[in-house]
PDB file of N, CA, C, O and CB in Angstrom:
ATOM      1  N   MET A   1     -32.809  21.014   8.431  1.00  0.00           N
ATOM      2  CA  MET A   1     -31.462  20.558   8.196  1.00  0.00           C
ATOM      3  C   MET A   1     -31.505  19.068   7.827  1.00  0.00           C
ATOM      4  O   MET A   1     -32.198  18.279   8.468  1.00  0.00           O
ATOM      5  CB  MET A   1     -30.566  20.810   9.443  1.00  0.00           C
ATOM      6  N   SER A   2     -30.766  18.708   6.802  1.00  0.00           N
ATOM      7  CA  SER A   2     -30.771  17.345   6.305  1.00  0.00           C
ATOM      8  C   SER A   2     -29.938  16.423   7.200  1.00  0.00           C
ATOM      9  O   SER A   2     -28.830  16.768   7.610  1.00  0.00           O
ATOM     10  CB  SER A   2     -30.247  17.309   4.876  1.00  0.00           C
ATOM     11  N   VAL A   3     -30.483  15.270   7.486  1.00  0.00           N
ATOM     12  CA  VAL A   3     -29.778  14.275   8.286  1.00  0.00           C
ATOM     13  C   VAL A   3     -28.635  13.661   7.482  1.00  0.00           C
ATOM     14  O   VAL A   3     -27.620  13.258   8.051  1.00  0.00           O
ATOM     15  CB  VAL A   3     -30.750  13.177   8.765  1.00  0.00           C
ATOM     16  N   LEU A   4     -28.795  13.589   6.171  1.00  0.00           N
ATOM     17  CA  LEU A   4     -27.817  12.916   5.323  1.00  0.00           C
ATOM     18  C   LEU A   4     -26.588  13.770   4.998  1.00  0.00           C
ATOM     19  O   LEU A   4     -25.682  13.300   4.309  1.00  0.00           O
ATOM     20  CB  LEU A   4     -28.475  12.494   4.047  1.00  0.00           C
ATOM     21  N   LYS A   5     -26.541  14.997   5.475  1.00  0.00           N
ATOM     22  CA  LYS A   5     -25.388  15.844   5.166  1.00  0.00           C
ATOM     23  C   LYS A   5     -24.116  15.326   5.818  1.00  0.00           C
ATOM     24  O   LYS A   5     -23.020  15.690   5.393  1.00  0.00           O
ATOM     25  CB  LYS A   5     -25.650  17.272   5.614  1.00  0.00           C
ATOM     26  N   ASP A   6     -24.235  14.489   6.836  1.00  0.00           N
ATOM     27  CA  ASP A   6     -23.077  13.928   7.529  1.00  0.00           C
ATOM     28  C   ASP A   6     -22.637  12.586   6.948  1.00  0.00           C
ATOM     29  O   ASP A   6     -21.734  11.944   7.486  1.00  0.00           O
ATOM     30  CB  ASP A   6     -23.390  13.766   8.999  1.00  0.00           C
ATOM     31  N   TYR A   7     -23.267  12.160   5.856  1.00  0.00           N
ATOM     32  CA  TYR A   7     -22.953  10.864   5.265  1.00  0.00           C
ATOM     33  C   TYR A   7     -22.377  11.029   3.870  1.00  0.00           C
ATOM     34  O   TYR A   7     -22.672  11.997   3.168  1.00  0.00           O
ATOM     35  CB  TYR A   7     -24.197   9.982   5.219  1.00  0.00           C
ATOM     36  N   LEU A   8     -21.555  10.070   3.482  1.00  0.00           N
ATOM     37  CA  LEU A   8     -20.959  10.039   2.156  1.00  0.00           C
ATOM     38  C   LEU A   8     -21.397   8.774   1.440  1.00  0.00           C
ATOM     39  O   LEU A   8     -21.674   7.753   2.069  1.00  0.00           O
ATOM     40  CB  LEU A   8     -19.420  10.119   2.237  1.00  0.00           C
ATOM     41  N   ILE A   9     -21.456   8.853   0.114  1.00  0.00           N
ATOM     42  CA  ILE A   9     -21.728   7.655  -0.671  1.00  0.00           C
ATOM     43  C   ILE A   9     -20.390   6.990  -0.992  1.00  0.00           C
ATOM     44  O   ILE A   9     -19.328   7.557  -0.732  1.00  0.00           O
ATOM     45  CB  ILE A   9     -22.526   7.996  -1.983  1.00  0.00           C
ATOM     46  N   VAL A  10     -20.449   5.807  -1.547  1.00  0.00           N
ATOM     47  CA  VAL A  10     -19.256   5.005  -1.822  1.00  0.00           C
ATOM     48  C   VAL A  10     -18.245   5.760  -2.678  1.00  0.00           C
ATOM     49  O   VAL A  10     -17.054   5.751  -2.365  1.00  0.00           O
ATOM     50  CB  VAL A  10     -19.646   3.708  -2.513  1.00  0.00           C
ATOM     51  N   ASN A  11     -18.685   6.405  -3.738  1.00  0.00           N
ATOM     52  CA  ASN A  11     -17.754   7.103  -4.624  1.00  0.00           C
ATOM     53  C   ASN A  11     -17.022   8.233  -3.909  1.00  0.00           C
ATOM     54  O   ASN A  11     -15.830   8.435  -4.137  1.00  0.00           O
ATOM     55  CB  ASN A  11     -18.495   7.655  -5.830  1.00  0.00           C
ATOM     56  N   GLU A  12     -17.709   8.961  -3.060  1.00  0.00           N
ATOM     57  CA  GLU A  12     -17.076  10.047  -2.313  1.00  0.00           C
ATOM     58  C   GLU A  12     -16.043   9.493  -1.326  1.00  0.00           C
ATOM     59  O   GLU A  12     -14.950  10.043  -1.191  1.00  0.00           O
ATOM     60  CB  GLU A  12     -18.141  10.877  -1.564  1.00  0.00           C
ATOM     61  N   ALA A  13     -16.396   8.407  -0.642  1.00  0.00           N
ATOM     62  CA  ALA A  13     -15.468   7.790   0.302  1.00  0.00           C
ATOM     63  C   ALA A  13     -14.241   7.242  -0.421  1.00  0.00           C
ATOM     64  O   ALA A  13     -13.126   7.323   0.094  1.00  0.00           O
ATOM     65  CB  ALA A  13     -16.167   6.668   1.084  1.00  0.00           C
ATOM     66  N   ALA A  14     -14.445   6.685  -1.611  1.00  0.00           N
ATOM     67  CA  ALA A  14     -13.338   6.133  -2.389  1.00  0.00           C
ATOM     68  C   ALA A  14     -12.341   7.223  -2.781  1.00  0.00           C
ATOM     69  O   ALA A  14     -11.131   7.006  -2.729  1.00  0.00           O
ATOM     70  CB  ALA A  14     -13.867   5.429  -3.642  1.00  0.00           C
ATOM     71  N   VAL A  15     -12.841   8.383  -3.168  1.00  0.00           N
ATOM     72  CA  VAL A  15     -11.960   9.497  -3.534  1.00  0.00           C
ATOM     73  C   VAL A  15     -11.151   9.948  -2.323  1.00  0.00           C
ATOM     74  O   VAL A  15      -9.954  10.206  -2.442  1.00  0.00           O
ATOM     75  CB  VAL A  15     -12.778  10.681  -4.103  1.00  0.00           C
ATOM     76  N   ILE A  16     -11.782  10.042  -1.176  1.00  0.00           N
ATOM     77  CA  ILE A  16     -11.096  10.480   0.043  1.00  0.00           C
ATOM     78  C   ILE A  16     -10.002   9.487   0.437  1.00  0.00           C
ATOM     79  O   ILE A  16      -8.903   9.885   0.824  1.00  0.00           O
ATOM     80  CB  ILE A  16     -12.103  10.646   1.199  1.00  0.00           C
ATOM     81  N   LEU A  17     -10.314   8.188   0.335  1.00  0.00           N
ATOM     82  CA  LEU A  17      -9.347   7.160   0.723  1.00  0.00           C
ATOM     83  C   LEU A  17      -8.319   6.874  -0.369  1.00  0.00           C
ATOM     84  O   LEU A  17      -7.267   6.297  -0.096  1.00  0.00           O
ATOM     85  CB  LEU A  17     -10.072   5.884   1.080  1.00  0.00           C
ATOM     86  N   GLY A  18      -8.620   7.273  -1.598  1.00  0.00           N
ATOM     87  CA  GLY A  18      -7.713   7.009  -2.707  1.00  0.00           C
ATOM     88  C   GLY A  18      -7.733   5.571  -3.170  1.00  0.00           C
ATOM     89  O   GLY A  18      -6.711   5.033  -3.595  1.00  0.00           O
ATOM     90  N   ILE A  19      -8.910   4.940  -3.089  1.00  0.00           N
ATOM     91  CA  ILE A  19      -9.055   3.540  -3.487  1.00  0.00           C
ATOM     92  C   ILE A  19     -10.256   3.399  -4.428  1.00  0.00           C
ATOM     93  O   ILE A  19     -11.003   4.355  -4.636  1.00  0.00           O
ATOM     94  CB  ILE A  19      -9.223   2.622  -2.236  1.00  0.00           C
ATOM     95  N   HIS A  20     -10.431   2.221  -4.984  1.00  0.00           N
ATOM     96  CA  HIS A  20     -11.527   1.933  -5.902  1.00  0.00           C
ATOM     97  C   HIS A  20     -12.844   1.835  -5.131  1.00  0.00           C
ATOM     98  O   HIS A  20     -12.863   1.335  -4.006  1.00  0.00           O
ATOM     99  CB  HIS A  20     -11.256   0.625  -6.680  1.00  0.00           C
ATOM    100  N   PRO A  21     -13.946   2.307  -5.722  1.00  0.00           N
ATOM    101  CA  PRO A  21     -15.247   2.208  -5.039  1.00  0.00           C
ATOM    102  C   PRO A  21     -15.625   0.764  -4.665  1.00  0.00           C
ATOM    103  O   PRO A  21     -16.280   0.535  -3.648  1.00  0.00           O
ATOM    104  CB  PRO A  21     -16.334   2.799  -5.926  1.00  0.00           C
ATOM    105  N   GLY A  22     -15.215  -0.190  -5.481  1.00  0.00           N
ATOM    106  CA  GLY A  22     -15.487  -1.594  -5.150  1.00  0.00           C
ATOM    107  C   GLY A  22     -14.802  -2.022  -3.865  1.00  0.00           C
ATOM    108  O   GLY A  22     -15.325  -2.849  -3.118  1.00  0.00           O
ATOM    109  N   THR A  23     -13.641  -1.461  -3.614  1.00  0.00           N
ATOM    110  CA  THR A  23     -12.922  -1.766  -2.373  1.00  0.00           C
ATOM    111  C   THR A  23     -13.667  -1.199  -1.170  1.00  0.00           C
ATOM    112  O   THR A  23     -13.727  -1.836  -0.118  1.00  0.00           O
ATOM    113  CB  THR A  23     -11.486  -1.201  -2.424  1.00  0.00           C
ATOM    114  N   VAL A  24     -14.231  -0.014  -1.320  1.00  0.00           N
ATOM    115  CA  VAL A  24     -15.024   0.582  -0.231  1.00  0.00           C
ATOM    116  C   VAL A  24     -16.233  -0.310   0.068  1.00  0.00           C
ATOM    117  O   VAL A  24     -16.544  -0.563   1.232  1.00  0.00           O
ATOM    118  CB  VAL A  24     -15.490   2.031  -0.606  1.00  0.00           C
ATOM    119  N   LYS A  25     -16.903  -0.779  -0.966  1.00  0.00           N
ATOM    120  CA  LYS A  25     -18.055  -1.674  -0.773  1.00  0.00           C
ATOM    121  C   LYS A  25     -17.637  -2.939  -0.042  1.00  0.00           C
ATOM    122  O   LYS A  25     -18.325  -3.394   0.872  1.00  0.00           O
ATOM    123  CB  LYS A  25     -18.696  -2.037  -2.126  1.00  0.00           C
ATOM    124  N   ARG A  26     -16.492  -3.511  -0.454  1.00  0.00           N
ATOM    125  CA  ARG A  26     -16.006  -4.739   0.176  1.00  0.00           C
ATOM    126  C   ARG A  26     -15.674  -4.493   1.643  1.00  0.00           C
ATOM    127  O   ARG A  26     -15.997  -5.321   2.495  1.00  0.00           O
ATOM    128  CB  ARG A  26     -14.768  -5.275  -0.566  1.00  0.00           C
ATOM    129  N   LEU A  27     -15.038  -3.372   1.949  1.00  0.00           N
ATOM    130  CA  LEU A  27     -14.716  -3.043   3.335  1.00  0.00           C
ATOM    131  C   LEU A  27     -15.979  -2.902   4.178  1.00  0.00           C
ATOM    132  O   LEU A  27     -16.000  -3.305   5.341  1.00  0.00           O
ATOM    133  CB  LEU A  27     -13.899  -1.756   3.397  1.00  0.00           C
ATOM    134  N   CYS A  28     -17.021  -2.334   3.598  1.00  0.00           N
ATOM    135  CA  CYS A  28     -18.308  -2.216   4.313  1.00  0.00           C
ATOM    136  C   CYS A  28     -18.944  -3.583   4.522  1.00  0.00           C
ATOM    137  O   CYS A  28     -19.432  -3.891   5.609  1.00  0.00           O
ATOM    138  CB  CYS A  28     -19.277  -1.301   3.536  1.00  0.00           C
ATOM    139  N   ARG A  29     -18.937  -4.404   3.465  1.00  0.00           N
ATOM    140  CA  ARG A  29     -19.514  -5.749   3.592  1.00  0.00           C
ATOM    141  C   ARG A  29     -18.794  -6.572   4.654  1.00  0.00           C
ATOM    142  O   ARG A  29     -19.424  -7.313   5.410  1.00  0.00           O
ATOM    143  CB  ARG A  29     -19.460  -6.478   2.248  1.00  0.00           C
ATOM    144  N   GLU A  30     -17.476  -6.437   4.705  1.00  0.00           N
ATOM    145  CA  GLU A  30     -16.668  -7.194   5.667  1.00  0.00           C
ATOM    146  C   GLU A  30     -16.655  -6.554   7.051  1.00  0.00           C
ATOM    147  O   GLU A  30     -16.010  -7.061   7.969  1.00  0.00           O
ATOM    148  CB  GLU A  30     -15.246  -7.325   5.158  1.00  0.00           C
ATOM    149  N   ARG A  31     -17.362  -5.447   7.197  1.00  0.00           N
ATOM    150  CA  ARG A  31     -17.489  -4.705   8.456  1.00  0.00           C
ATOM    151  C   ARG A  31     -16.160  -4.166   8.973  1.00  0.00           C
ATOM    152  O   ARG A  31     -15.982  -3.978  10.176  1.00  0.00           O
ATOM    153  CB  ARG A  31     -18.107  -5.589   9.507  1.00  0.00           C
ATOM    154  N   LYS A  32     -15.237  -3.919   8.059  1.00  0.00           N
ATOM    155  CA  LYS A  32     -13.990  -3.269   8.425  1.00  0.00           C
ATOM    156  C   LYS A  32     -14.174  -1.758   8.430  1.00  0.00           C
ATOM    157  O   LYS A  32     -13.493  -1.037   9.159  1.00  0.00           O
ATOM    158  CB  LYS A  32     -12.861  -3.674   7.463  1.00  0.00           C
ATOM    159  N   LEU A  33     -15.105  -1.293   7.606  1.00  0.00           N
ATOM    160  CA  LEU A  33     -15.490   0.117   7.548  1.00  0.00           C
ATOM    161  C   LEU A  33     -16.970   0.181   7.893  1.00  0.00           C
ATOM    162  O   LEU A  33     -17.783  -0.504   7.273  1.00  0.00           O
ATOM    163  CB  LEU A  33     -15.195   0.756   6.126  1.00  0.00           C
ATOM    164  N   SER A  34     -17.317   0.989   8.866  1.00  0.00           N
ATOM    165  CA  SER A  34     -18.702   1.092   9.302  1.00  0.00           C
ATOM    166  C   SER A  34     -19.529   1.823   8.247  1.00  0.00           C
ATOM    167  O   SER A  34     -19.231   2.964   7.892  1.00  0.00           O
ATOM    168  CB  SER A  34     -18.793   1.817  10.662  1.00  0.00           C
ATOM    169  N   GLY A  35     -20.557   1.165   7.756  1.00  0.00           N
ATOM    170  CA  GLY A  35     -21.442   1.757   6.765  1.00  0.00           C
ATOM    171  C   GLY A  35     -22.852   1.219   6.937  1.00  0.00           C
ATOM    172  O   GLY A  35     -23.062   0.198   7.593  1.00  0.00           O
ATOM    173  N   HIS A  36     -23.803   1.904   6.351  1.00  0.00           N
ATOM    174  CA  HIS A  36     -25.201   1.506   6.432  1.00  0.00           C
ATOM    175  C   HIS A  36     -25.685   1.171   5.030  1.00  0.00           C
ATOM    176  O   HIS A  36     -25.606   2.002   4.125  1.00  0.00           O
ATOM    177  CB  HIS A  36     -26.073   2.627   7.075  1.00  0.00           C
ATOM    178  N   LYS A  37     -26.180  -0.037   4.850  1.00  0.00           N
ATOM    179  CA  LYS A  37     -26.696  -0.473   3.559  1.00  0.00           C
ATOM    180  C   LYS A  37     -28.084   0.135   3.371  1.00  0.00           C
ATOM    181  O   LYS A  37     -28.981  -0.091   4.183  1.00  0.00           O
ATOM    182  CB  LYS A  37     -26.744  -2.036   3.462  1.00  0.00           C
ATOM    183  N   VAL A  38     -28.253   0.901   2.304  1.00  0.00           N
ATOM    184  CA  VAL A  38     -29.542   1.515   1.981  1.00  0.00           C
ATOM    185  C   VAL A  38     -29.863   1.149   0.544  1.00  0.00           C
ATOM    186  O   VAL A  38     -29.198   1.588  -0.395  1.00  0.00           O
ATOM    187  CB  VAL A  38     -29.516   3.082   2.184  1.00  0.00           C
ATOM    188  N   HIS A  39     -30.890   0.340   0.394  1.00  0.00           N
ATOM    189  CA  HIS A  39     -31.293  -0.186  -0.914  1.00  0.00           C
ATOM    190  C   HIS A  39     -30.095  -0.854  -1.591  1.00  0.00           C
ATOM    191  O   HIS A  39     -29.645  -1.908  -1.143  1.00  0.00           O
ATOM    192  CB  HIS A  39     -31.868   0.947  -1.814  1.00  0.00           C
ATOM    193  N   ASN A  40     -29.582  -0.262  -2.650  1.00  0.00           N
ATOM    194  CA  ASN A  40     -28.496  -0.895  -3.391  1.00  0.00           C
ATOM    195  C   ASN A  40     -27.162  -0.165  -3.193  1.00  0.00           C
ATOM    196  O   ASN A  40     -26.264  -0.298  -4.025  1.00  0.00           O
ATOM    197  CB  ASN A  40     -28.843  -0.948  -4.873  1.00  0.00           C
ATOM    198  N   GLY A  41     -27.022   0.588  -2.129  1.00  0.00           N
ATOM    199  CA  GLY A  41     -25.796   1.341  -1.902  1.00  0.00           C
ATOM    200  C   GLY A  41     -25.433   1.405  -0.435  1.00  0.00           C
ATOM    201  O   GLY A  41     -26.139   0.880   0.427  1.00  0.00           O
ATOM    202  N   TRP A  42     -24.328   2.053  -0.175  1.00  0.00           N
ATOM    203  CA  TRP A  42     -23.842   2.213   1.192  1.00  0.00           C
ATOM    204  C   TRP A  42     -23.743   3.693   1.534  1.00  0.00           C
ATOM    205  O   TRP A  42     -23.393   4.517   0.690  1.00  0.00           O
ATOM    206  CB  TRP A  42     -22.471   1.521   1.374  1.00  0.00           C
ATOM    207  N   LEU A  43     -24.056   4.015   2.777  1.00  0.00           N
ATOM    208  CA  LEU A  43     -23.838   5.357   3.324  1.00  0.00           C
ATOM    209  C   LEU A  43     -22.835   5.235   4.460  1.00  0.00           C
ATOM    210  O   LEU A  43     -22.976   4.389   5.344  1.00  0.00           O
ATOM    211  CB  LEU A  43     -25.185   6.009   3.820  1.00  0.00           C
ATOM    212  N   ILE A  44     -21.821   6.089   4.425  1.00  0.00           N
ATOM    213  CA  ILE A  44     -20.750   6.038   5.407  1.00  0.00           C
ATOM    214  C   ILE A  44     -20.702   7.379   6.125  1.00  0.00           C
ATOM    215  O   ILE A  44     -20.601   8.428   5.490  1.00  0.00           O
ATOM    216  CB  ILE A  44     -19.379   5.704   4.739  1.00  0.00           C
ATOM    217  N   HIS A  45     -20.774   7.340   7.435  1.00  0.00           N
ATOM    218  CA  HIS A  45     -20.741   8.576   8.217  1.00  0.00           C
ATOM    219  C   HIS A  45     -19.342   9.184   8.124  1.00  0.00           C
ATOM    220  O   HIS A  45     -18.346   8.461   8.140  1.00  0.00           O
ATOM    221  CB  HIS A  45     -21.134   8.311   9.708  1.00  0.00           C
ATOM    222  N   LYS A  46     -19.271  10.495   8.027  1.00  0.00           N
ATOM    223  CA  LYS A  46     -17.994  11.193   7.874  1.00  0.00           C
ATOM    224  C   LYS A  46     -17.036  10.907   9.031  1.00  0.00           C
ATOM    225  O   LYS A  46     -15.836  10.738   8.813  1.00  0.00           O
ATOM    226  CB  LYS A  46     -18.232  12.690   7.763  1.00  0.00           C
ATOM    227  N   ASP A  47     -17.555  10.853  10.250  1.00  0.00           N
ATOM    228  CA  ASP A  47     -16.702  10.583  11.413  1.00  0.00           C
ATOM    229  C   ASP A  47     -16.125   9.169  11.360  1.00  0.00           C
ATOM    230  O   ASP A  47     -14.959   8.956  11.692  1.00  0.00           O
ATOM    231  CB  ASP A  47     -17.497  10.777  12.714  1.00  0.00           C
ATOM    232  N   ASP A  48     -16.951   8.201  10.941  1.00  0.00           N
ATOM    233  CA  ASP A  48     -16.479   6.826  10.814  1.00  0.00           C
ATOM    234  C   ASP A  48     -15.396   6.723   9.751  1.00  0.00           C
ATOM    235  O   ASP A  48     -14.408   6.014   9.937  1.00  0.00           O
ATOM    236  CB  ASP A  48     -17.640   5.889  10.479  1.00  0.00           C
ATOM    237  N   LEU A  49     -15.577   7.424   8.642  1.00  0.00           N
ATOM    238  CA  LEU A  49     -14.582   7.409   7.574  1.00  0.00           C
ATOM    239  C   LEU A  49     -13.286   8.070   8.042  1.00  0.00           C
ATOM    240  O   LEU A  49     -12.197   7.602   7.710  1.00  0.00           O
ATOM    241  CB  LEU A  49     -15.125   8.122   6.320  1.00  0.00           C
ATOM    242  N   ARG A  50     -13.396   9.129   8.792  1.00  0.00           N
ATOM    243  CA  ARG A  50     -12.207   9.830   9.299  1.00  0.00           C
ATOM    244  C   ARG A  50     -11.398   8.908  10.219  1.00  0.00           C
ATOM    245  O   ARG A  50     -10.173   8.850  10.115  1.00  0.00           O
ATOM    246  CB  ARG A  50     -12.617  11.125  10.059  1.00  0.00           C
ATOM    247  N   ARG A  51     -12.078   8.190  11.117  1.00  0.00           N
ATOM    248  CA  ARG A  51     -11.386   7.262  12.019  1.00  0.00           C
ATOM    249  C   ARG A  51     -10.739   6.117  11.239  1.00  0.00           C
ATOM    250  O   ARG A  51      -9.608   5.719  11.519  1.00  0.00           O
ATOM    251  CB  ARG A  51     -12.367   6.699  13.066  1.00  0.00           C
ATOM    252  N   PHE A  52     -11.479   5.594  10.251  1.00  0.00           N
ATOM    253  CA  PHE A  52     -10.961   4.502   9.444  1.00  0.00           C
ATOM    254  C   PHE A  52      -9.742   4.955   8.642  1.00  0.00           C
ATOM    255  O   PHE A  52      -8.748   4.232   8.570  1.00  0.00           O
ATOM    256  CB  PHE A  52     -12.049   3.968   8.505  1.00  0.00           C
ATOM    257  N   ALA A  53      -9.805   6.128   8.048  1.00  0.00           N
ATOM    258  CA  ALA A  53      -8.725   6.635   7.204  1.00  0.00           C
ATOM    259  C   ALA A  53      -7.443   6.857   8.001  1.00  0.00           C
ATOM    260  O   ALA A  53      -6.347   6.728   7.456  1.00  0.00           O
ATOM    261  CB  ALA A  53      -9.150   7.934   6.533  1.00  0.00           C
ATOM    262  N   ALA A  54      -7.567   7.186   9.268  1.00  0.00           N
ATOM    263  CA  ALA A  54      -6.389   7.424  10.096  1.00  0.00           C
ATOM    264  C   ALA A  54      -5.544   6.165  10.265  1.00  0.00           C
ATOM    265  O   ALA A  54      -4.330   6.252  10.448  1.00  0.00           O
ATOM    266  CB  ALA A  54      -6.807   7.947  11.456  1.00  0.00           C
ATOM    267  N   ALA A  55      -6.176   5.005  10.206  1.00  0.00           N
ATOM    268  CA  ALA A  55      -5.454   3.754  10.437  1.00  0.00           C
ATOM    269  C   ALA A  55      -5.300   2.906   9.177  1.00  0.00           C
ATOM    270  O   ALA A  55      -4.616   1.883   9.212  1.00  0.00           O
ATOM    271  CB  ALA A  55      -6.159   2.950  11.494  1.00  0.00           C
ATOM    272  N   TYR A  56      -5.914   3.299   8.076  1.00  0.00           N
ATOM    273  CA  TYR A  56      -5.941   2.463   6.879  1.00  0.00           C
ATOM    274  C   TYR A  56      -4.729   2.710   5.990  1.00  0.00           C
ATOM    275  O   TYR A  56      -4.350   3.855   5.745  1.00  0.00           O
ATOM    276  CB  TYR A  56      -7.218   2.714   6.092  1.00  0.00           C
ATOM    277  N   ASP A  57      -4.129   1.631   5.513  1.00  0.00           N
ATOM    278  CA  ASP A  57      -3.024   1.698   4.566  1.00  0.00           C
ATOM    279  C   ASP A  57      -3.506   1.032   3.279  1.00  0.00           C
ATOM    280  O   ASP A  57      -3.690  -0.185   3.250  1.00  0.00           O
ATOM    281  CB  ASP A  57      -1.718   1.001   5.135  1.00  0.00           C
ATOM    282  N   PRO A  58      -3.715   1.812   2.210  1.00  0.00           N
ATOM    283  CA  PRO A  58      -4.319   1.245   0.995  1.00  0.00           C
ATOM    284  C   PRO A  58      -3.404   0.335   0.182  1.00  0.00           C
ATOM    285  O   PRO A  58      -3.850  -0.286  -0.782  1.00  0.00           O
ATOM    286  CB  PRO A  58      -4.781   2.348   0.121  1.00  0.00           C
ATOM    287  N   ARG A  59      -2.129   0.249   0.560  1.00  0.00           N
ATOM    288  CA  ARG A  59      -1.221  -0.604  -0.210  1.00  0.00           C
ATOM    289  C   ARG A  59      -1.563  -2.070   0.000  1.00  0.00           C
ATOM    290  O   ARG A  59      -1.870  -2.508   1.109  1.00  0.00           O
ATOM    291  CB  ARG A  59       0.240  -0.338   0.185  1.00  0.00           C
ATOM    292  N   ARG A  60      -1.501  -2.802  -1.081  1.00  0.00           N
ATOM    293  CA  ARG A  60      -1.738  -4.240  -0.997  1.00  0.00           C
ATOM    294  C   ARG A  60      -0.514  -4.915  -0.420  1.00  0.00           C
ATOM    295  O   ARG A  60       0.604  -4.415  -0.549  1.00  0.00           O
ATOM    296  CB  ARG A  60      -2.083  -4.830  -2.380  1.00  0.00           C
ATOM    297  N   GLY A  61      -0.727  -6.045   0.211  1.00  0.00           N
ATOM    298  CA  GLY A  61       0.387  -6.801   0.775  1.00  0.00           C
ATOM    299  C   GLY A  61       1.252  -7.400  -0.316  1.00  0.00           C
ATOM    300  O   GLY A  61       0.755  -7.799  -1.369  1.00  0.00           O
ATOM    301  N   LYS A  62       2.527  -7.459  -0.063  1.00  0.00           N
ATOM    302  CA  LYS A  62       3.453  -8.066  -1.002  1.00  0.00           C
ATOM    303  C   LYS A  62       4.006  -9.334  -0.395  1.00  0.00           C
ATOM    304  O   LYS A  62       4.203  -9.434   0.816  1.00  0.00           O
ATOM    305  CB  LYS A  62       4.589  -7.094  -1.376  1.00  0.00           C
ATOM    306  N   ARG A  63       4.249 -10.286  -1.249  1.00  0.00           N
ATOM    307  CA  ARG A  63       4.887 -11.503  -0.789  1.00  0.00           C
ATOM    308  C   ARG A  63       6.369 -11.232  -0.599  1.00  0.00           C
ATOM    309  O   ARG A  63       7.003 -10.601  -1.444  1.00  0.00           O
ATOM    310  CB  ARG A  63       4.656 -12.666  -1.782  1.00  0.00           C
ATOM    311  N   ARG A  64       6.911 -11.699   0.491  1.00  0.00           N
ATOM    312  CA  ARG A  64       8.335 -11.533   0.723  1.00  0.00           C
ATOM    313  C   ARG A  64       9.087 -12.695   0.098  1.00  0.00           C
ATOM    314  O   ARG A  64       8.662 -13.849   0.150  1.00  0.00           O
ATOM    315  CB  ARG A  64       8.640 -11.429   2.229  1.00  0.00           C
ATOM    316  N   ARG A  65      10.215 -12.347  -0.490  1.00  0.00           N
ATOM    317  CA  ARG A  65      11.075 -13.397  -1.016  1.00  0.00           C
ATOM    318  C   ARG A  65      11.877 -13.973   0.124  1.00  0.00           C
ATOM    319  O   ARG A  65      12.001 -13.358   1.182  1.00  0.00           O
ATOM    320  CB  ARG A  65      12.003 -12.866  -2.132  1.00  0.00           C
ATOM    321  N   LYS A  66      12.413 -15.137  -0.089  1.00  0.00           N
ATOM    322  CA  LYS A  66      13.147 -15.833   0.944  1.00  0.00           C
ATOM    323  C   LYS A  66      14.345 -15.035   1.455  1.00  0.00           C
ATOM    324  O   LYS A  66      14.657 -15.096   2.644  1.00  0.00           O
ATOM    325  CB  LYS A  66      13.603 -17.162   0.429  1.00  0.00           C
ATOM    326  N   ASN A  67      15.020 -14.290   0.581  1.00  0.00           N
ATOM    327  CA  ASN A  67      16.230 -13.566   0.962  1.00  0.00           C
ATOM    328  C   ASN A  67      15.964 -12.175   1.518  1.00  0.00           C
ATOM    329  O   ASN A  67      16.898 -11.512   1.969  1.00  0.00           O
ATOM    330  CB  ASN A  67      17.135 -13.455  -0.216  1.00  0.00           C
ATOM    331  N   ASP A  68      14.710 -11.711   1.501  1.00  0.00           N
ATOM    332  CA  ASP A  68      14.399 -10.377   1.997  1.00  0.00           C
ATOM    333  C   ASP A  68      14.507 -10.353   3.522  1.00  0.00           C
ATOM    334  O   ASP A  68      14.156 -11.313   4.207  1.00  0.00           O
ATOM    335  CB  ASP A  68      12.986  -9.940   1.543  1.00  0.00           C
ATOM    336  N   GLU A  69      15.002  -9.226   4.026  1.00  0.00           N
ATOM    337  CA  GLU A  69      15.094  -9.062   5.470  1.00  0.00           C
ATOM    338  C   GLU A  69      13.755  -8.621   6.044  1.00  0.00           C
ATOM    339  O   GLU A  69      12.926  -8.036   5.347  1.00  0.00           O
ATOM    340  CB  GLU A  69      16.186  -8.051   5.828  1.00  0.00           C
ATOM    341  N   LEU A  70      13.564  -8.905   7.294  1.00  0.00           N
ATOM    342  CA  LEU A  70      12.374  -8.409   7.990  1.00  0.00           C
ATOM    343  C   LEU A  70      12.594  -6.941   8.290  1.00  0.00           C
ATOM    344  O   LEU A  70      13.690  -6.525   8.667  1.00  0.00           O
ATOM    345  CB  LEU A  70      12.086  -9.219   9.305  1.00  0.00           C
ATOM    346  N   VAL A  71      11.552  -6.172   8.120  1.00  0.00           N
ATOM    347  CA  VAL A  71      11.651  -4.731   8.390  1.00  0.00           C
ATOM    348  C   VAL A  71      11.210  -4.429   9.782  1.00  0.00           C
ATOM    349  O   VAL A  71      11.222  -3.270  10.195  1.00  0.00           O
ATOM    350  CB  VAL A  71      10.824  -3.926   7.403  1.00  0.00           C
TER     351      VAL A  71
END
């Protein structure tokens, strides 16, 4: 049985999260998403990705205008 069957590459994780693969790499580099650097790529465990996806909001932050109410 392959040990790597429980891991995803960056492109697979990006599709699951609905974000760009570069963003997945950045999240791994910044240690916001747990991943293992292997040569020139990242491997992300499926369980780690599942936990991360439960709390992750892919929308970028917006600047609030002065007249906008707090939500």
